[in-house]
C-alpha positions in Angstrom: -87.7 38.4 144.4 -84.4 37.1 145.9 -82.5 38.9 143.1 -84.3 42.1 143.8 -83.4 41.8 147.5 -79.7 41.1 146.6 -79.6 44.1 144.3 -81.2 46.3 146.9 -78.6 45.3 149.5 -75.7 45.9 147.0 -77.1 49.3 146.2 -77.6 50.2 149.9 -74.0 49.1 150.6 -72.7 51.4 147.8 -74.6 54.3 149.2 -73.4 53.7 152.6 -69.7 53.4 151.6 -67.6 56.0 153.4 -66.0 58.7 151.1 -62.3 58.4 150.6 -59.6 61.1 149.7 -59.5 61.6 146.0 -57.6 63.4 143.2 -59.2 65.8 140.7 -58.9 65.1 137.0 -55.4 66.0 135.6 -56.8 68.6 133.1 -59.4 71.2 134.2 -60.6 74.5 133.1 -62.8 76.8 135.1 -63.2 79.9 137.2 -62.8 80.9 140.8 -63.3 83.6 143.3 -61.2 84.5 146.4 -62.1 86.6 149.4 -60.2 87.2 152.6 -61.5 87.7 156.1 -59.6 91.0 156.6 -61.1 92.3 153.3 -57.6 93.1 151.9 -58.0 91.0 148.8 -60.8 90.0 146.4 -60.2 88.1 143.2 -62.1 86.7 140.2 -59.9 84.4 138.0 -60.2 82.1 135.2 -57.8 79.1 135.4 -56.3 76.3 133.4 -54.9 73.4 135.3 -52.5 70.6 133.8 -51.3 68.1 136.5 -49.5 66.0 134.0 -47.1 68.7 132.9 -47.5 70.7 136.1 -48.7 73.9 134.5 -51.2 76.4 135.8 -52.5 79.6 134.2 -54.4 82.3 136.2 -56.1 85.3 134.5 -57.1 87.5 137.4 -59.3 90.5 138.0 -59.3 91.8 141.6 -58.8 94.4 144.2 -55.8 94.3 146.7 -55.7 96.8 149.5 -58.3 99.0 147.8 -56.3 99.0 144.5 -57.8 97.3 141.4 -55.6 95.1 139.3 -55.6 92.7 136.4 -53.0 90.0 136.2 -52.2 87.1 133.8 -49.6 84.6 134.9 -48.4 81.3 133.6 -46.8 78.9 136.2 -44.5 76.3 134.9 -43.4 74.2 137.9 -41.2 71.7 136.0 -39.1 74.7 134.7 -39.3 76.6 138.0 -40.4 79.6 136.0 -43.4 82.0 135.9 -44.4 84.3 133.1 -46.2 87.6 133.7 -48.1 88.2 130.5 -49.8 91.2 128.9 -51.4 90.0 125.6 -52.6 93.5 124.7 -49.2 95.2 125.2 -47.3 92.1 123.9 -45.1 92.3 127.0 -43.9 89.4 129.2 -41.5 88.9 132.1 -40.0 85.6 133.1 -39.2 85.2 136.8 -38.1 82.3 139.1 -40.9 80.2 140.5 -40.1 79.3 144.1 -42.8 76.9 144.8 -43.6 73.2 144.5 -46.4 71.9 142.4 -49.4 70.5 144.5 -52.2 68.7 142.6 -55.8 69.4 143.3 -56.7 66.6 145.7 -57.8 65.7 149.1 -54.7 64.8 151.3 -54.5 61.2 152.4 -54.4 62.4 156.1 -57.4 64.6 155.8 -60.4 64.0 158.1 -63.9 63.6 156.7 -66.3 66.2 158.2 -69.3 65.0 156.4 -71.3 64.4 153.2 -74.1 66.7 152.0 -76.2 67.6 149.1 -75.9 71.2 147.7 -79.3 72.3 146.4 -82.1 69.8 146.9 -82.3 65.9 147.1 -86.1 66.0 146.2 -85.6 65.2 142.5 -83.0 64.1 139.9 -80.6 66.9 138.9 -81.7 69.2 141.7 -78.7 68.6 143.9 -74.9 68.0 144.0 -73.5 65.3 146.3 -70.3 66.7 148.0 -67.8 65.7 150.7 -66.2 68.2 153.1 -62.7 67.5 154.6 -60.5 69.2 157.1 -56.9 69.1 158.2 -53.7 71.0 159.0 -51.9 73.2 156.5 -48.2 72.2 155.8 -46.0 73.2 158.7 -49.1 73.3 161.0 -49.5 76.9 160.1 -53.3 76.7 160.3 -56.4 74.7 159.4 -58.2 74.1 156.1 -61.7 73.1 155.3 -62.3 71.9 151.6 -65.3 70.5 149.7 -65.0 68.3 146.6 -67.8 66.6 144.6 -68.4 62.9 145.5 -68.5 62.0 141.8 -65.5 63.3 139.7 -63.6 64.8 142.7 -64.2 68.4 141.4 -63.3 71.2 143.7 -66.3 73.2 145.0 -64.8 75.5 147.7 -62.0 75.8 150.3 -61.3 77.7 153.4 -57.7 78.2 154.7 -56.1 80.1 157.7 -53.3 82.6 157.0 -51.6 85.0 159.3 -51.8 87.9 156.9 -55.3 87.6 155.6 -57.2 85.6 158.3 -59.5 83.0 156.7 -59.3 82.9 153.0 -62.4 81.5 151.1 -62.0 80.1 147.5 -65.1 79.1 145.5 -64.8 77.1 142.2 -67.4 77.1 139.4 -67.9 76.6 135.7 -65.4 73.7 136.0 -64.9 71.6 132.8 -62.7 68.5 132.5 -60.2 69.1 129.8 -58.4 72.1 128.2 -59.9 73.4 124.9 -56.8 75.5 124.1 -53.6 73.8 125.4 -51.6 76.6 123.7 -52.5 78.9 126.6 -50.3 76.8 128.8 -47.3 77.7 126.7 -45.3 80.9 126.9 -46.3 83.3 124.1 -43.7 83.9 121.4 -43.0 87.4 122.7 -41.9 86.1 126.1 -38.2 86.2 126.9 -36.1 83.1 127.4 -34.0 84.7 130.1 -35.1 85.4 133.7 -36.0 89.1 134.6 -33.5 90.5 137.0 -36.1 91.3 139.6 -37.4 87.9 140.7 -39.8 89.1 143.4 -43.2 87.5 143.3 -46.2 89.8 143.0 -48.3 90.7 146.2 -51.6 89.6 144.8 -53.5 86.4 144.5 -50.6 84.5 142.9 -48.5 85.3 146.0 -51.4 84.1 148.2 -51.7 81.0 146.0 -48.0 80.1 146.8 -48.6 80.6 150.5 -51.8 78.3 150.5 -49.8 75.6 148.7 
């Protein structure tokens, strides 16, 4: 009986433990959607994320200012280079990457808003335990509100303030730990080794991605 009481107290203590900032697994594959408050931009994208080598690939389908687009970009932060890839046409442009790599994580100075269950807590497997955090964007340019899973620290959704778009909402889904085809994080053979003369970054989700980082 005493052992049962001790175990119950330990379990209660674990459940009552306050959530702490966390960092997502270093290798992730999944999909995301992005929408903006001013309705200028909507995006569906598949992503590959490698925090160890600081590489991200985004394969996008979206609409920017009432114009549809598809876009495939490989971001290599260690090399400060980005590759705009068209597999069907076998064309590729290499441009300077003017951004720092920021891992998927909850900043250490973030403030916990609360913990909740997405779905239902009535039965096993019916809900997902998540933590929501808030804080200031770099340079105090606005606020962010982001939600990660309690177990695994997997991103669920995020809201950020921007001057150009208003609130930007990003939702993550179909996340899988690991990368089944690491070759997709290397430039294809038909990509050039030299930078393209025009180094302007595109005005689509990748451009917005840089701003939110």
